Biotite code that builds the C-alpha atoms (Angstrom):
import biotite.structure as struc

atoms = struc.array([
    struc.Atom([17.706, 2.738, -35.099], chain_id="A", res_id=1, res_name="MET", atom_name="CA", element="C"),
    struc.Atom([14.374, 3.955, -36.459], chain_id="A", res_id=2, res_name="THR", atom_name="CA", element="C"),
    struc.Atom([11.459, 4.000, -34.073], chain_id="A", res_id=3, res_name="SER", atom_name="CA", element="C"),
    struc.Atom([7.890, 3.282, -34.988], chain_id="A", res_id=4, res_name="ASP", atom_name="CA", element="C"),
    struc.Atom([6.027, 6.586, -35.556], chain_id="A", res_id=5, res_name="PRO", atom_name="CA", element="C"),
    struc.Atom([3.138, 5.142, -33.541], chain_id="A", res_id=6, res_name="GLN", atom_name="CA", element="C"),
    struc.Atom([5.307, 4.388, -30.517], chain_id="A", res_id=7, res_name="SER", atom_name="CA", element="C"),
    struc.Atom([4.805, 7.814, -28.928], chain_id="A", res_id=8, res_name="GLY", atom_name="CA", element="C"),
    struc.Atom([1.036, 7.427, -29.206], chain_id="A", res_id=9, res_name="TYR", atom_name="CA", element="C"),
    struc.Atom([1.130, 3.865, -27.844], chain_id="A", res_id=10, res_name="VAL", atom_name="CA", element="C"),
    struc.Atom([3.297, 4.918, -24.903], chain_id="A", res_id=11, res_name="ILE", atom_name="CA", element="C"),
    struc.Atom([0.971, 7.830, -24.070], chain_id="A", res_id=12, res_name="ARG", atom_name="CA", element="C"),
    struc.Atom([-2.055, 5.529, -24.226], chain_id="A", res_id=13, res_name="GLN", atom_name="CA", element="C"),
    struc.Atom([-0.420, 2.997, -21.889], chain_id="A", res_id=14, res_name="MET", atom_name="CA", element="C"),
    struc.Atom([0.705, 5.708, -19.480], chain_id="A", res_id=15, res_name="ARG", atom_name="CA", element="C"),
    struc.Atom([-2.799, 7.176, -19.439], chain_id="A", res_id=16, res_name="ASP", atom_name="CA", element="C"),
    struc.Atom([-4.232, 3.741, -18.643], chain_id="A", res_id=17, res_name="ALA", atom_name="CA", element="C"),
    struc.Atom([-1.669, 3.277, -15.854], chain_id="A", res_id=18, res_name="ILE", atom_name="CA", element="C"),
    struc.Atom([-2.495, 6.702, -14.401], chain_id="A", res_id=19, res_name="LEU", atom_name="CA", element="C"),
    struc.Atom([-6.208, 5.889, -14.513], chain_id="A", res_id=20, res_name="ASP", atom_name="CA", element="C"),
    struc.Atom([-5.511, 2.668, -12.623], chain_id="A", res_id=21, res_name="THR", atom_name="CA", element="C"),
    struc.Atom([-3.388, 4.533, -10.063], chain_id="A", res_id=22, res_name="ASP", atom_name="CA", element="C"),
    struc.Atom([-6.225, 6.997, -9.479], chain_id="A", res_id=23, res_name="LEU", atom_name="CA", element="C"),
    struc.Atom([-8.621, 4.091, -8.917], chain_id="A", res_id=24, res_name="LYS", atom_name="CA", element="C"),
    struc.Atom([-6.174, 2.518, -6.453], chain_id="A", res_id=25, res_name="LEU", atom_name="CA", element="C"),
    struc.Atom([-5.939, 5.789, -4.544], chain_id="A", res_id=26, res_name="MET", atom_name="CA", element="C"),
    struc.Atom([-9.737, 6.069, -4.427], chain_id="A", res_id=27, res_name="GLN", atom_name="CA", element="C"),
    struc.Atom([-10.050, 2.501, -3.144], chain_id="A", res_id=28, res_name="LEU", atom_name="CA", element="C"),
    struc.Atom([-7.401, 3.044, -0.473], chain_id="A", res_id=29, res_name="ILE", atom_name="CA", element="C"),
    struc.Atom([-9.220, 6.188, 0.670], chain_id="A", res_id=30, res_name="ASN", atom_name="CA", element="C"),
    struc.Atom([-12.471, 4.229, 0.767], chain_id="A", res_id=31, res_name="GLN", atom_name="CA", element="C"),
    struc.Atom([-10.788, 1.501, 2.811], chain_id="A", res_id=32, res_name="ARG", atom_name="CA", element="C"),
    struc.Atom([-9.422, 4.087, 5.251], chain_id="A", res_id=33, res_name="LEU", atom_name="CA", element="C"),
    struc.Atom([-12.890, 5.568, 5.732], chain_id="A", res_id=34, res_name="THR", atom_name="CA", element="C"),
    struc.Atom([-14.379, 2.152, 6.476], chain_id="A", res_id=35, res_name="LEU", atom_name="CA", element="C"),
    struc.Atom([-11.560, 1.162, 8.842], chain_id="A", res_id=36, res_name="VAL", atom_name="CA", element="C"),
    struc.Atom([-11.863, 4.497, 10.662], chain_id="A", res_id=37, res_name="ARG", atom_name="CA", element="C"),
    struc.Atom([-15.524, 3.738, 11.326], chain_id="A", res_id=38, res_name="ARG", atom_name="CA", element="C"),
    struc.Atom([-14.694, 0.207, 12.489], chain_id="A", res_id=39, res_name="LEU", atom_name="CA", element="C"),
    struc.Atom([-11.879, 1.455, 14.720], chain_id="A", res_id=40, res_name="ARG", atom_name="CA", element="C"),
    struc.Atom([-14.141, 4.029, 16.373], chain_id="A", res_id=41, res_name="THR", atom_name="CA", element="C"),
    struc.Atom([-16.844, 1.430, 16.951], chain_id="A", res_id=42, res_name="TYR", atom_name="CA", element="C"),
    struc.Atom([-14.421, -1.112, 18.399], chain_id="A", res_id=43, res_name="LYS", atom_name="CA", element="C"),
    struc.Atom([-12.854, 1.504, 20.692], chain_id="A", res_id=44, res_name="GLU", atom_name="CA", element="C"),
    struc.Atom([-16.319, 2.583, 21.887], chain_id="A", res_id=45, res_name="ASP", atom_name="CA", element="C"),
    struc.Atom([-17.101, -1.060, 22.670], chain_id="A", res_id=46, res_name="GLN", atom_name="CA", element="C"),
    struc.Atom([-13.768, -1.690, 24.402], chain_id="A", res_id=47, res_name="GLY", atom_name="CA", element="C"),
    struc.Atom([-12.686, -4.155, 21.708], chain_id="A", res_id=48, res_name="ILE", atom_name="CA", element="C"),
    struc.Atom([-9.023, -4.189, 20.673], chain_id="A", res_id=49, res_name="PRO", atom_name="CA", element="C"),
    struc.Atom([-8.576, -2.636, 17.235], chain_id="A", res_id=50, res_name="PHE", atom_name="CA", element="C"),
    struc.Atom([-5.910, -5.006, 15.930], chain_id="A", res_id=51, res_name="VAL", atom_name="CA", element="C"),
    struc.Atom([-7.048, -8.590, 15.415], chain_id="A", res_id=52, res_name="ASP", atom_name="CA", element="C"),
    struc.Atom([-4.058, -10.727, 14.362], chain_id="A", res_id=53, res_name="PRO", atom_name="CA", element="C"),
    struc.Atom([-6.294, -13.730, 13.616], chain_id="A", res_id=54, res_name="GLU", atom_name="CA", element="C"),
    struc.Atom([-8.403, -11.631, 11.250], chain_id="A", res_id=55, res_name="ARG", atom_name="CA", element="C"),
    struc.Atom([-5.253, -10.336, 9.543], chain_id="A", res_id=56, res_name="GLU", atom_name="CA", element="C"),
    struc.Atom([-4.031, -13.918, 9.018], chain_id="A", res_id=57, res_name="ARG", atom_name="CA", element="C"),
    struc.Atom([-7.439, -14.912, 7.669], chain_id="A", res_id=58, res_name="TRP", atom_name="CA", element="C"),
    struc.Atom([-7.457, -11.955, 5.239], chain_id="A", res_id=59, res_name="MET", atom_name="CA", element="C"),
    struc.Atom([-4.004, -12.908, 3.948], chain_id="A", res_id=60, res_name="HIS", atom_name="CA", element="C"),
    struc.Atom([-5.232, -16.448, 3.280], chain_id="A", res_id=61, res_name="GLN", atom_name="CA", element="C"),
    struc.Atom([-8.477, -15.257, 1.727], chain_id="A", res_id=62, res_name="TYR", atom_name="CA", element="C"),
    struc.Atom([-6.734, -12.837, -0.606], chain_id="A", res_id=63, res_name="LEU", atom_name="CA", element="C"),
    struc.Atom([-4.186, -15.482, -1.597], chain_id="A", res_id=64, res_name="GLN", atom_name="CA", element="C"),
    struc.Atom([-7.062, -17.749, -2.590], chain_id="A", res_id=65, res_name="GLY", atom_name="CA", element="C"),
    struc.Atom([-8.733, -14.976, -4.584], chain_id="A", res_id=66, res_name="ALA", atom_name="CA", element="C"),
    struc.Atom([-5.564, -13.849, -6.379], chain_id="A", res_id=67, res_name="ASN", atom_name="CA", element="C"),
    struc.Atom([-5.408, -14.976, -9.994], chain_id="A", res_id=68, res_name="ARG", atom_name="CA", element="C"),
    struc.Atom([-2.201, -13.117, -10.870], chain_id="A", res_id=69, res_name="GLY", atom_name="CA", element="C"),
    struc.Atom([-0.053, -11.943, -12.365], chain_id="A", res_id=70, res_name="PRO", atom_name="CA", element="C"),
    struc.Atom([0.674, -10.636, -8.850], chain_id="A", res_id=71, res_name="LEU", atom_name="CA", element="C"),
    struc.Atom([2.759, -13.248, -7.036], chain_id="A", res_id=72, res_name="SER", atom_name="CA", element="C"),
    struc.Atom([1.839, -14.603, -3.615], chain_id="A", res_id=73, res_name="ALA", atom_name="CA", element="C"),
    struc.Atom([4.927, -12.884, -2.192], chain_id="A", res_id=74, res_name="THR", atom_name="CA", element="C"),
    struc.Atom([3.990, -9.613, -3.858], chain_id="A", res_id=75, res_name="GLY", atom_name="CA", element="C"),
    struc.Atom([0.427, -9.820, -2.563], chain_id="A", res_id=76, res_name="LEU", atom_name="CA", element="C"),
    struc.Atom([1.642, -10.431, 0.983], chain_id="A", res_id=77, res_name="ASP", atom_name="CA", element="C"),
    struc.Atom([4.036, -7.471, 0.736], chain_id="A", res_id=78, res_name="ALA", atom_name="CA", element="C"),
    struc.Atom([1.340, -5.123, -0.562], chain_id="A", res_id=79, res_name="ILE", atom_name="CA", element="C"),
    struc.Atom([-1.251, -6.246, 1.960], chain_id="A", res_id=80, res_name="TYR", atom_name="CA", element="C"),
    struc.Atom([1.223, -5.917, 4.848], chain_id="A", res_id=81, res_name="ASP", atom_name="CA", element="C"),
    struc.Atom([1.859, -2.334, 3.724], chain_id="A", res_id=82, res_name="GLN", atom_name="CA", element="C"),
    struc.Atom([-1.876, -1.623, 3.415], chain_id="A", res_id=83, res_name="VAL", atom_name="CA", element="C"),
    struc.Atom([-2.466, -2.920, 6.949], chain_id="A", res_id=84, res_name="LEU", atom_name="CA", element="C"),
    struc.Atom([0.408, -0.883, 8.372], chain_id="A", res_id=85, res_name="GLU", atom_name="CA", element="C"),
    struc.Atom([-0.694, 2.247, 6.522], chain_id="A", res_id=86, res_name="LEU", atom_name="CA", element="C"),
    struc.Atom([-4.257, 1.761, 7.716], chain_id="A", res_id=87, res_name="THR", atom_name="CA", element="C"),
    struc.Atom([-3.139, 1.480, 11.341], chain_id="A", res_id=88, res_name="LYS", atom_name="CA", element="C"),
    struc.Atom([-1.037, 4.641, 11.002], chain_id="A", res_id=89, res_name="GLN", atom_name="CA", element="C"),
    struc.Atom([-3.659, 6.684, 9.150], chain_id="A", res_id=90, res_name="GLU", atom_name="CA", element="C"),
    struc.Atom([-6.445, 5.843, 11.610], chain_id="A", res_id=91, res_name="THR", atom_name="CA", element="C"),
    struc.Atom([-4.398, 6.047, 14.828], chain_id="A", res_id=92, res_name="ALA", atom_name="CA", element="C"),
    struc.Atom([-5.082, 9.643, 15.822], chain_id="A", res_id=93, res_name="ASP", atom_name="CA", element="C"),
    struc.Atom([-8.702, 10.069, 14.819], chain_id="A", res_id=94, res_name="ASP", atom_name="CA", element="C"),
])
């Protein structure tokens, strides 16, 4: 089986684009953590519970409405659940 001589270049280009996207995701998650940390501190100072299940449900619905794919609704829920859990863990001991 002979491979296309361009395939190595194409693969590198795609991998570079994927890595660039991963770096952007990491930056956005860090930005989200910074914002949630500020909100958590404010809510604690005001005596307001940090976790708001109604807001979490609303965000799930909002994101589902905004999602245009190819990420499935199930996939979006799984990712967002993980983001929420990670956010709670990462901001717990500040």
